[in-house]
C-alpha positions in Angstrom: 1.1 22.1 -25.2 -0.3 18.7 -26.2 0.6 15.4 -24.5 -0.5 11.9 -25.7 -0.4 9.1 -23.1 -0.2 5.4 -24.0 -0.4 2.8 -21.2 -0.7 -0.9 -20.9 0.1 -2.0 -24.4 0.8 -5.5 -23.2 2.8 -6.5 -26.3 -0.2 -5.9 -28.6 1.8 -4.7 -31.6 -1.1 -4.2 -33.9 -2.8 -1.9 -31.4 0.4 0.0 -30.7 0.8 0.7 -34.4 -2.8 1.9 -34.9 -2.6 4.2 -31.9 0.7 5.6 -33.0 -0.8 6.6 -36.4 -3.7 8.2 -34.6 -1.4 10.1 -32.3 0.9 11.3 -35.0 -2.1 12.7 -36.9 -2.8 14.8 -33.8 0.8 16.0 -33.6 1.4 16.3 -29.8 4.4 17.9 -28.3 5.2 14.9 -26.2 4.2 11.2 -26.2 4.5 9.2 -23.0 4.3 5.5 -22.4 3.0 4.9 -18.9 4.2 1.4 -18.3 3.3 -2.2 -19.1 4.6 -2.0 -22.6 5.5 -5.7 -22.6 4.3 -9.0 -21.0 0.7 -10.4 -21.0 0.8 -10.4 -24.7 2.4 -12.0 -27.8 4.8 -9.4 -29.4 7.0 -7.9 -26.6 10.2 -7.5 -28.6 8.5 -5.7 -31.5 6.7 -3.3 -29.1 9.9 -2.6 -27.2 11.9 -1.9 -30.4 9.1 0.2 -31.8 9.1 2.5 -28.7 12.9 2.6 -28.5 12.9 3.8 -32.1 10.3 6.5 -31.3 12.3 7.5 -28.3 15.4 8.1 -30.4 13.6 9.7 -33.3 10.7 11.6 -31.7 11.6 11.9 -28.0 9.0 9.6 -26.5 9.3 9.0 -22.8 8.5 5.9 -20.8 8.1 4.8 -17.2 8.2 1.2 -15.9 5.1 -0.8 -15.1 4.5 -3.8 -12.9 4.7 -6.1 -15.9 8.2 -4.8 -16.7 9.1 -5.7 -13.2 7.7 -9.3 -13.6 10.0 -9.8 -16.6 13.0 -8.3 -14.8 12.4 -10.8 -12.0 13.0 -13.6 -14.5 16.6 -12.4 -14.9 17.3 -13.6 -11.4 19.1 -17.0 -11.6 17.4 -18.0 -8.4 13.9 -17.5 -9.8 12.1 -20.9 -10.0 12.2 -22.6 -13.4 10.2 -25.6 -12.4 7.3 -26.3 -10.1 4.0 -24.4 -9.3 5.6 -21.0 -8.9 7.3 -21.3 -12.3 4.1 -22.4 -13.8 2.2 -19.4 -12.5 4.9 -17.1 -14.0 5.4 -19.0 -17.3 4.1 -16.0 -19.3 6.7 -13.7 -17.8 9.4 -16.2 -18.6 8.2 -16.5 -22.1 8.5 -12.7 -22.5 11.9 -12.7 -20.9 13.1 -15.3 -23.4 11.7 -13.2 -26.3 13.5 -10.1 -25.0 16.8 -11.9 -24.4 19.4 -9.2 -23.7 16.9 -6.4 -23.9 15.9 -6.7 -20.2 18.4 -3.9 -19.4 16.1 -1.5 -21.3 13.3 -2.4 -18.9 15.5 -1.9 -15.9 16.4 1.6 -17.1 12.8 2.8 -17.1 12.1 5.1 -14.1 9.3 4.7 -11.6 8.0 8.1 -12.4 8.8 11.2 -14.5 8.2 14.9 -13.8 7.8 17.5 -16.6 7.0 21.1 -16.6 3.9 22.8 -18.1 4.2 26.2 -19.9 3.5 28.0 -16.6 6.0 25.9 -14.7 3.4 23.6 -13.1 4.3 20.0 -12.6 3.2 17.1 -14.9 3.9 13.8 -13.2 3.7 10.4 -14.8 3.8 7.0 -13.1 2.3 3.6 -13.9 -0.3 3.1 -11.2 0.2 5.6 -8.4 2.9 7.1 -6.2 2.2 4.3 -3.7 3.4 1.5 -5.9 3.3 0.1 -9.5 0.3 -2.0 -8.5 -1.8 0.4 -6.4 -4.0 1.8 -9.2 -6.6 4.6 -9.5 -10.1 3.4 -10.4 -13.4 5.2 -11.0 -14.5 4.2 -7.5 -11.3 5.3 -5.7 -12.3 7.7 -3.0 -11.0 11.3 -2.7 -9.1 10.4 0.4 -7.4 7.4 -1.3 -6.8 9.4 -4.4 -4.9 12.1 -2.4 -2.6 9.4 -1.0 -2.1 7.9 -4.4 -1.2 11.2 -6.0 1.2 12.3 -3.3 2.4 16.0 -3.5 -0.2 17.3 -5.9 0.9 18.2 -9.4 -1.2 20.1 -11.9 -1.5 17.0 -14.1 -1.2 13.4 -12.9 -0.9 10.7 -15.6 -1.3 7.0 -15.0 -2.5 3.7 -16.4 -2.5 0.2 -14.8 -6.2 -0.4 -14.3 -7.0 -0.7 -18.0 -10.0 1.5 -17.3 -9.9 5.1 -18.5 -10.6 8.0 -16.1 -10.5 11.8 -16.1 -11.1 13.4 -12.7 -10.2 16.7 -10.9 -9.2 16.8 -7.3 -8.0 19.9 -5.4 -6.5 21.5 -8.5 -5.0 18.3 -10.0 -6.3 16.8 -13.2 -5.9 13.1 -12.9 -5.9 11.1 -16.1 -5.9 7.3 -16.5 -5.2 6.6 -20.1 -6.9 3.1 -19.9 -5.2 0.4 -22.0 -3.6 0.8 -25.4 -3.6 -3.0 -25.9 -5.8 -4.8 -23.5 -8.9 -2.8 -22.4 -11.0 -4.0 -19.4 -14.0 -1.6 -19.7 -16.0 -3.7 -22.2 -14.7 -1.9 -25.3 -12.2 -3.9 -27.3 -10.8 -0.8 -29.0 -7.5 0.4 -27.4 -7.5 3.8 -25.8 -5.0 6.6 -25.2 -5.3 10.0 -23.5 -4.9 13.4 -25.0 -4.0 16.2 -22.6 -4.0 19.8 -23.8 -2.9 23.0 -22.1 -5.4 25.7 -23.0 -5.6 29.2 -21.5 -3.8 28.2 -18.4 -5.8 25.0 -17.7 -5.2 21.3 -18.4 -8.0 19.6 -20.3 -8.1 15.9 -21.3 -10.0 13.4 -23.4 -9.9 9.6 -23.9 -9.7 8.5 -27.5 -10.6 5.0 -28.8 -9.0 3.7 -31.9 -10.1 1.0 -34.3 -7.4 -1.5 -35.3 -6.7 -4.9 -36.9 -8.2 -7.0 -34.1 -7.9 -10.2 -36.2 -4.2 -9.6 -36.5 -3.9 -9.2 -32.8 -5.6 -12.5 -32.3 -3.4 -14.3 -34.9 -0.3 -13.0 -33.1 -1.2 -15.1 -30.0 -0.8 -18.2 -32.2 1.9 -17.3 -34.8 4.4 -16.1 -32.1 4.1 -19.2 -30.0 2.5 -17.3 -27.1 -0.5 -19.6 -26.8 1.7 -22.7 -27.0 4.6 -21.7 -24.8 3.5 -19.0 -22.3 1.6 -21.5 -20.0 -2.0 -22.2 -19.3 -2.7 -18.6 -18.3 -2.2 -17.5 -21.9 -5.8 -18.7 -22.5 -7.1 -16.2 -20.0 -5.1 -13.4 -21.6 -6.8 -14.3 -24.9 -10.2 -14.1 -23.1 -9.2 -10.7 -21.8 -8.5 -9.6 -25.4 -11.8 -10.9 -26.7 -14.1 -9.9 -23.8 -12.3 -6.6 -22.9 -12.7 -7.6 -19.2 -10.1 -8.7 -16.7 -9.7 -12.5 -16.2 -6.3 -13.0 -14.5 -7.1 -11.0 -11.4 -10.2 -13.2 -10.7 -8.3 -16.3 -11.4 -5.6 -15.3 -8.9 -8.1 -14.7 -6.2 -9.9 -18.0 -6.8 -7.2 -20.4 -7.8 -3.6 -19.2 -7.5 -3.1 -20.4 -3.9 -4.5 -23.8 -4.7 -2.2 -24.1 -7.8 0.8 -23.0 -5.8 0.2 -25.6 -3.1 -0.2 -28.3 -5.8 -3.9 -28.9 -4.8 -4.8 -28.4 -8.4 -2.7 -28.3 -11.6 -2.5 -25.0 -13.6 -4.3 -26.5 -16.5 -7.1 -27.8 -14.3 -7.3 -24.5 -12.5 -7.6 -22.5 -15.8 -10.1 -25.0 -17.3 -12.3 -24.9 -14.2 -12.2 -21.1 -14.1 -13.2 -20.8 -17.7 -16.0 -23.3 -17.2 -17.4 -21.4 -14.2 -17.2 -18.1 -16.1 
């Protein structure tokens, strides 16, 4: 049995296409998209339609990520459309507007999935961990924390969210973080996916990096209107793409509260952050 795991595409259509070609050459039995297919990137509708087509034709499976939830929130008529809160979430609004009536497809994605290995053992997939869609598994996560994040231990536990690949065994569970298939944060701009193989009664895994048309991914930020219309934080997403390191998390920690109170404008906060970095 062979399973390919894609995670955190973040609307990077060029990367998704390249990874899919690589996966199809490997010919897995199952392809799984472990959340954050859309948002924080320029081509959400194309990515969603691509995965929907693969789901119909080839049986791909998907779970919801926190960024799907951010877009779903925008469907609430009461969600702010003006003011500091709206400005912070402008990127999710832009994605929501691109998807239009497709938001129902995001709502239909489950929190987790459970499959069966050839011996009947469990294969469990969720976006970050069983604790929440934002409580991720990092290389420095302790064994005690990891036990809590796995929950009832399956034979194979598949996640994404952190944009940092990981393969680790704990008490009979093989934990695999596929990294990011569109926006890596480990210093390598090449997108990654995970290959999991059932061999002689044991799960084995490897992380695969894929070359792709990076220049096209950059162009998409401008030709789709993302940079112009997704708010000031779009500039930080572009930096994430180019540097292969997280930017938004640091910005949130340093500036979001000040931006929400109106102490500083969003554009000022982003410009100051970039200057300091």
